C-alpha positions in Angstrom: -9.2 3.6 -11.6 -11.4 2.2 -9.1 -9.6 0.4 -6.2 -11.3 -1.7 -3.6 -10.2 -2.9 -0.2 -11.8 -4.7 2.6 -11.1 -5.3 6.5 -12.5 -7.5 9.0 -12.2 -8.2 12.7 -13.6 -10.8 15.0 -12.6 -8.9 18.1 -15.5 -8.3 20.5 -13.9 -4.9 21.7 -15.6 -2.5 19.4 -12.8 0.3 19.2 -10.1 -2.4 18.6 -12.3 -4.2 16.2 -12.7 -1.0 14.2 -9.1 -0.1 14.2 -8.1 -3.6 13.1 -10.5 -3.6 10.1 -9.5 -0.2 9.3 -5.8 -0.9 9.2 -6.6 -4.0 7.0 -8.5 -2.0 4.6 -6.3 1.0 4.1 -3.1 -0.7 4.1 -3.4 -1.6 0.4 -4.7 1.7 -0.8 -2.6 4.5 -2.2 -2.0 7.0 0.4 -3.9 4.9 2.9 -7.1 7.0 2.1 -10.5 6.0 0.9 -13.0 8.0 -1.1 -15.9 6.0 0.2 -16.3 3.5 2.9 -19.1 0.9 3.2 -19.3 -0.4 6.8 -21.0 -3.6 8.0 -21.1 -4.4 11.7 -23.0 -6.9 14.0 -25.3 -5.0 16.2 -23.5 -5.9 19.4 -21.2 -2.9 18.5 -24.2 -0.5 18.4 -23.5 1.4 21.6 -19.9 2.4 20.1 -21.2 3.3 16.5 -20.5 7.2 17.0 -16.9 6.3 17.9 -16.6 3.8 15.2 -17.6 6.2 12.6 -15.5 9.0 13.9 -12.6 6.7 13.7 -13.5 5.6 10.3 -13.7 9.3 9.1 -10.3 10.2 10.6 -8.4 7.0 9.6 -9.6 6.8 6.0 -10.3 10.4 5.2 -13.3 9.2 3.3 -15.9 11.8 2.1 -18.9 9.2 1.8 -19.7 6.7 4.6 -22.4 4.1 4.2 -23.3 1.7 6.9 -25.5 -1.3 7.8 -25.9 -3.8 10.8 -26.9 -7.2 10.9 -26.7 -10.5 12.8 -24.7 -12.0 10.2 -21.7 -10.3 8.2 -19.7 -11.6 5.4 -16.2 -10.2 4.9 -12.7 -11.2 3.7 -12.0 -13.1 6.9 -15.3 -15.3 6.5 -18.8 -15.1 8.0 -19.9 -14.0 11.4 -23.1 -14.8 12.8 -25.1 -13.9 15.8 -22.1 -12.0 17.3 
């Protein structure tokens, strides 16, 4: 069975935003683990990407991680532009 979940944060602090989005996403998954993660982040988080990616790997136990950046992101909490 395929299960999907999502998380989103509007926090400006990259590490806190990552933690919030991860918590939202894994909280509904069995064993709070994911086999794959698809990450979309606004480019103002770019300097923290290494730490964000490490946090995702540790907190989701995902074997696959795919990411993208953009000036606009659409998630479960709505749309973020020019952040």
